C-alpha positions, -999 to +999 in steps of 0.1 A: +000+000+000+020+035-009+008+063+009+000+100-009+023+125+012+025+160+002+043+183+029+019+206+049+028+239+065+024+222+099+046+192+088+070+223+078+070+236+110+076+205+127+107+195+107+122+231+115+109+226+154+136+195+153+163+215+135+160+239+168+155+210+189+186+192+181+204+224+180+196+231+215+202+196+228+241+200+215+245+225+237+243+214+270+249+245+288+224+271+266+226+285+236+216+323+223+189+328+200+219+343+178+236+310+180+203+289+169+195+314+138+229+312+128+231+271+131+196+263+118+197+293+093+160+304+105+149+339+100+141+360+135+107+360+132+103+320+125+128+313+150+109+332+177+077+317+168+091+279+171+109+286+204+074+300+217+058+267+203+087+249+221+087+263+253+051+261+255+050+222+248+078+218+276+108+210+249+128+239+258+138+262+288+147+297+286+168+311+315+170+342+331+202+350+306+185+344+279+199+311+269+179+279+256+178+245+273+166+213+267+133+212+286+120+180+305+094+173+279+120+163+254+143+143+284+109+124+292+106+113+254+144+110+247+148+084+281+153+047+274+126+037+292+089+048+296+088+063+256+053+055+253+037+066+282+058+100+281+045+102+246+009+096+259+011+120+285+028+147+257+000+140+230-028+145+258-013+179+269-010+191+237-048+178+228-064+193+260-047+231+252-060+223+214-093+218+230-093+246+249-080+270+220-107+257+193-135+255+214-144+217+201-136+185+214-104+172+195-093+139+183-057+114+171-065+090+147-041+066+131-046+044+102-031+009+115-031-023+101-057-015+073-083+005+100-095+034+116-085+040+153-089+070+173-060+066+196-064+100+218-089+127+222-096+152+246-132+163+254-151+181+283-186+194+294-187+226+270-170+205+246-186+167+239-171+141+220-187+123+196-213+094+204-198+064+186-230+051+179-218+031+146-175+019+152-158+043+135-137+014+117-168+010+097-173+041+089-149+057+073-167+067+044-191+089+064-162+102+090-141+133+089-117+115+103-121+085+082-118+105+049-086+123+057-067+087+065-083+076+035-069+104+016-033+096+026-036+061+009-032+052-029-060+045-053-056+005-044-053+013-005-087+033-006-101+005-028-087-021-005-110-004+027-140-001+010-140-035-004-140-048+032-162-022+048-198-018+033-205+021+026-240+019+050-264+051+048-255+065+085-276+097+074-297+110+044-263+133+037-243+099+039-218+091+004-227+055-002-214+052-038-183+044-038-173+061-073-185+094-054-166+092-024-132+080-043-137+109-067-140+134-035-106+114-021-090+117-050-097+158-055-090+164-014-060+189-014-039+178+016-040+211+027-075+216+031-094+202+058-118+174+053-154+182+069-179+160+078-212+179+077-235+155+094-229+126+073-217+103+104-244+118+131-276+139+129-261+170+153-226+170+147-201+185+124-166+174+122-132+184+103-098+166+102-065+173+089-038+151+077-006+144+104+021+123+086+048+110+112+073+091+087+057+063+071+023+063+094-010+077+086-028+099+107-050+127+114-063+156+139-098+163+146-122+183+159-164+177+163-187+204+169-228+205+177-242+212+149-252+247+165-221+257+163-214+247+127-207+285+121-174+281+137-164+247+120-138+261+091-125+285+115-122+261+141-107+237+115-083+262+101-071+266+135-064+234+142-045+228+111-025+256+120-019+241+154-009+206+143+029+206+144+033+201+180+018+169+179+038+161+142+067+166+164+056+146+195+053+118+172+088+122+152+110+129+186 
């Protein structure tokens, strides 16, 4: 199964952030912003924004004299033991912040062994999670998560998935024609969020953006009650711009 990966803005941000982290990690006693700019080749505005994100995520700490050193989060993810637990905790912290900043429940999903799997999410009383009334593994054709993951597969990979999961009509808006769905997946730009406008469940709208780390296929998604549908596109754009910390955590 080939993957259809095209670099997105969050992916480039994560790659630039990795360069900054590698440079910071080489200087155990601290490194100045000027030295980081020279070593990474990043412009002042770009570097400042990346360092702000890295400090917020706990990957970098700034001392009183202005130098930067590796933070606790980087140490935890780089430890020989407990990486999976540390990664899960780091991602949960990031998801909790994203939930609050976009005002919606947020999810990380991966395509694992040919199946859709929601691996983590952050919700709350004011930002309820989607009620999984039909198994997400069987409803990729109707969900923003599923469609985002399928867009990252090649044509044969998509057809293989649809051949194993019947496209049931979940609402009056659900696409049940594999030809129509495949044409829409083919036309979906990787930098534009995939939307679900009550295709999976009446009363809920969703959006998803790709997060590709190495050879794995993943996405970051959000859901809103339909009465907040007017916020969906703006929230999806915010989610897309905010995906870099998730990609970074997966890449470390």
